[in-house]
N, C-alpha and C positions, 0 to 999 in steps of 0.2 A: 134492230132498233128502228121504230118507225120514222119516217121522213118528218121534219117539222113543218107544219103549215103555218105560213106567214101571210095570210091574205090581207093584211093591213100594214101598211108601211109607215114608218116613222123617219124616213131618210136615215136608215141604220148607220151605225159608225162601222168599226172595224171587225165586228163579231160576224164574219161571214162563216159559212159552214165548215171550211177548213181550219179556220181559226178556233171556232167553237171545239172542234174535235181535239185540238192541242190542248185548249185552255181546260177542257173537261177531264183530259188524261192527266194533266198537271195538277188538278184539284184532287185526284184520287179519291172520288166519291164512293161512299159505302151505302149500303141499303138502309143503314140506321140512321144516317146523317141528317141533319138540318141544316139546309143549305140556304145561303142569303145572297141575292143577287142585287147589288147596289147600282142604281142607274139602269133600270131594266129595259127602257126604250121599247123595242118591238116585243120583248118577252122571250126571244129566242133561246138565251141561255137558261132561263127559268124553266122552259119548256123541256129542252134536252135534259136538265138536271132532274126534272120531275119524273122522267123515265128510269132513273138510277137511285133515288133517295126516297125517304119516308115523308119528308116535310120540305117545302120550299116558302120562302118569303122574298117576295119581289118588292123593292123600294124604288119608287120613282118620284121625283119632285115636280116634274112638268105635268100639268092636268091633261094635255092632249096626249103625250106620250103614255101616261098611265091609262087612258082609255084604250090605246092601241094595244098596250100590254095585255089588259083584261080581254079585249076582244080576240087577240091571237091565243091566249090561254084557252078561251072557250072553244076555238076552232080545233083544238088537239085533244087527244085521249091520253091519260096517264093515271096512275094509281096513287100518287103521292097527294098529300093534303098540301094545297097551294093557298097561301094568303097573299094579298097585295096591299101595300101600304103607301099612302099618299104622305110623303115626307121628304126633307131634305136631310140626306145622311150628314152626319152620323145619326141623327134622330131616327129612330124605328128599327135599329139594328137589334135583334133579339139576343139576349144574353146566352141563350142556350145553343147558340149556332155552333155547328162544327167547321163549316168550310164557307168561304165567302168569295164572291167575284167582284171586282170593282170596274164596272164597264165605263165609268166616267172619271174625268179628272178633277172635277169640282170637289172641294173639300178633302181630298183623298188623305192628306196628312192626319186631319181630324178622325176620318174613318179609320186609319190605321191604328191611332190610339186607342179608340174604343174597342177595335178588335184585338189588340194586344191585351188590354185591360180584361175583356171578356174571356180570354183564353182560347180564341178561336184558332184551331190548329192549322189549317190550310187556307192560304190566301193567295189569289191571283189577280193581278191588275193587267188589262191590256192598254197600250197607249200607240197611237198612230203618229204623234209628234214626237220628234227626237228630244226637244226641250222638256216635255213632259216625261218622257221616259227616263231622261237623266235625273230629274227631280224625283221621281218615283224611286229609281234605283237607290238613291241616297236616302230616301226616307225609310225604306225597307232596311238598308244596312244600318241606320242609325238606331233602329228599334230592334236590332239583333235577330231579324226574321228573314233576311235575304237568303234564298237558297239558290237561285240561279236566274238568268236573263236569257231569254231565247228570241232571236230576231227571226220573225217568220215572213217569207216572201212567197206569195201564191201567184202563179200566171195560170191563165185560162187559155187554151188552144182555140184558134178560129181558122177557117179557110181563107188564104190568101193566094189568088192566082193559082189555084190548083194544087197547093200545098198548105202545110200547117205552120202557122205563125203563133206566137204567143203574145197575149195582151197582159202585161204585168199589172198587178194590184199594188197599192201603196204597202209598204212593209208594216208589220205590227209587232210592237215588242211586247212580249209576255214576261212578265215579272212574277216570280214564283216566291212565295214565303211560307216558312213553316214557323208556327207558334211555338211557344215552351222552349226558346233558346235553340230552335233547330236550323237556324241560319248559317251562313258561310262565316268563317273566321275573318 
C-alpha cells in the first residue's frame, strides 16, 4: 500500500500511522464499501481508506481543517471516489455507508445514534483522553454495538548516549462497534 502523503498539517490528533493501521484493520474494510470519516482533520484516515474501498465521504466541521483534508487528499493517488463535506456531524453522514470512523469526540453520541439508525455495520472511534474513552465505551454499550476496546501504546526508538531508548506516545483507545446487534453482551 502506498505511503500516505500529508504535506499539510492540522496539528493532527491521535491518528498516527500505527494507530491508523489498527483502526483500519478493526474496520475490516471491503472493496465495495462506502466509508465515512467523521472529523477528517488531515484526511489521513480517508486517504488510507481510499486505497481499500470504492467510496469515501470525509466530513469536517472546521473550515481550516476541511481545506487541509482537501489538500492532503489531492496530494495522494487512489482509485476510490472521494467526497468531502463541510458539516458538523451527525449532519452529512450518508445513509448508504457501510463503515465509519469517528476521529473526533464532539457530538459522538448523536453520531452513533445516526449510525445505528442508518445500519452502519462497522464503527470505530479513537479517543486519546481517558474520560472521553469511558463515555464512548458506555455509549457504544448502550446502543448494543460494543465489540471490543483496545488500548494502543506506541513508542518510537531514538538514539540516546550510543544506545536506543524509546519515546512513548500518548495511549489511544480504539473503541470498536458492530451494527445489527453485533456487540458484546
